[in-house]
C-alpha positions in Angstrom: 190.4 141.8 76.7 188.5 144.3 78.9 185.3 145.8 78.0 187.0 149.1 77.6 189.5 147.7 74.9 186.5 146.1 73.3 184.7 149.5 72.9 187.9 151.2 71.6 188.6 148.3 69.1 185.0 147.6 68.0 182.9 150.5 69.1 180.1 148.7 70.8 179.3 146.9 74.1 175.8 145.8 75.3 174.5 146.8 78.7 175.7 143.5 80.1 179.3 144.3 78.9 179.2 141.9 76.1 179.9 142.8 72.4 176.6 143.4 70.6 177.4 143.5 67.1 177.1 141.6 63.7 178.8 141.5 60.4 177.4 140.6 57.2 179.0 140.1 53.6 177.2 140.5 50.3 179.0 138.9 47.4 178.6 140.4 44.0 179.9 139.6 40.4 179.7 141.1 37.0 178.4 138.8 34.3 176.5 139.2 31.0 176.7 142.9 31.3 174.9 142.9 34.8 175.8 142.8 38.3 174.5 139.9 40.5 174.2 139.5 44.2 174.5 136.3 46.0 171.5 135.6 48.4 171.5 132.7 50.9 168.2 130.8 51.5 168.0 130.0 55.2 167.7 126.4 56.3 164.1 125.6 57.4 165.3 124.5 60.9 166.8 128.0 61.9 165.4 131.4 62.8 164.0 133.0 59.6 164.1 129.6 58.0 162.9 129.5 54.3 163.6 133.3 53.8 166.6 134.8 51.8 169.3 136.5 53.6 172.8 138.2 53.0 175.3 136.1 51.3 176.8 135.3 54.7 176.5 136.9 58.2 176.0 136.6 61.9 177.1 137.8 65.5 180.5 138.9 66.1 182.1 136.8 68.7 183.6 138.4 71.7 187.1 139.2 70.9 186.6 139.4 67.1 186.8 142.6 65.0 184.0 143.0 62.5 186.3 141.9 59.7 187.2 138.7 61.5 183.6 138.0 62.1 182.6 138.5 58.5 185.5 136.1 57.4 184.4 133.5 59.9 180.8 133.7 59.1 181.6 133.4 55.4 183.7 130.2 56.0 181.0 128.7 58.3 178.1 129.4 56.2 179.4 129.1 52.5 182.5 127.2 53.1 184.5 129.8 51.2 187.8 131.2 52.6 188.3 134.7 51.8 191.2 137.1 52.7 190.6 140.5 54.6 191.7 142.5 51.6 188.8 140.9 49.7 186.2 142.7 51.8 185.3 146.4 51.2 183.5 148.0 54.1 180.3 149.4 52.8 178.4 150.8 56.0 177.6 150.2 59.6 174.1 150.7 61.1 172.3 150.4 64.3 169.3 148.2 65.0 167.5 148.1 68.4 170.0 145.8 69.9 173.3 145.9 67.9 175.5 147.5 65.3 175.7 145.7 62.0 178.8 146.0 59.9 178.2 145.5 56.2 180.8 144.3 53.8 180.9 143.6 50.0 183.2 141.2 48.1 183.7 141.2 44.3 183.6 137.7 43.2 183.8 138.4 39.6 187.1 136.6 38.7 186.7 134.1 41.6 186.0 130.4 41.1 184.2 130.1 44.5 183.0 126.6 45.2 180.2 126.7 47.9 180.1 124.1 50.5 176.9 125.1 52.4 176.4 124.4 55.9 173.1 122.5 55.8 172.3 123.5 59.3 172.2 127.1 58.3 172.0 127.4 54.7 169.5 125.6 52.3 170.7 127.1 49.0 172.3 130.1 47.4 171.2 132.0 44.4 172.8 134.8 42.1 170.2 137.5 41.8 170.6 140.1 39.0 170.7 143.7 40.7 168.1 144.9 38.5 165.7 142.4 39.9 166.9 143.0 43.5 163.9 144.9 44.9 161.4 142.6 43.3 163.1 139.4 44.5 163.7 140.5 48.1 160.3 142.3 48.5 158.7 139.1 49.7 161.5 136.6 49.9 163.9 138.2 52.2 163.9 137.7 56.0 161.6 140.1 57.9 164.2 142.0 59.9 166.5 142.5 56.9 163.5 143.8 54.9 163.1 146.6 57.6 166.9 147.5 57.2 166.2 149.5 54.2 169.1 151.8 54.9 171.8 149.3 54.3 169.9 147.9 51.3 169.7 151.2 49.5 173.3 151.9 50.1 174.2 148.4 48.8 172.1 148.9 45.7 173.5 152.4 45.1 177.1 151.3 45.5 176.7 148.4 43.1 175.0 150.4 40.4 178.0 152.6 40.3 180.6 149.7 39.9 
């Protein structure tokens, strides 16, 4: 696929001609009259180790679309296979060096069994949305903490579910 085709399909190419974008997925579920978000705690051996992060996410590989990247990262990090129709596009935002595509997935009626990649993910935790800000204030990885735009959209969207 040419750089031109990548731009047409995915919207972003870095100065060196490579795709520069990421995809992340937030799992949520409704239980006990509340909404919960799934947060993953990064393995201590990786970048941002010991901090919490989105449910799953990472770089979009060269020929992938944002949806394909989100599905692959979910499978790699959580061991859960989801279908494209289980993802809902939430937003895209720009950081200094990439565009991040953010998706949500309702897991309320799902019986997900997580098989975590120990090289990337130490554990996962369902966090009540009403405790979201307090939980993430100090425990979320630093660069995600600064991406308040996407976190505000996530919280506002889920509060209206």
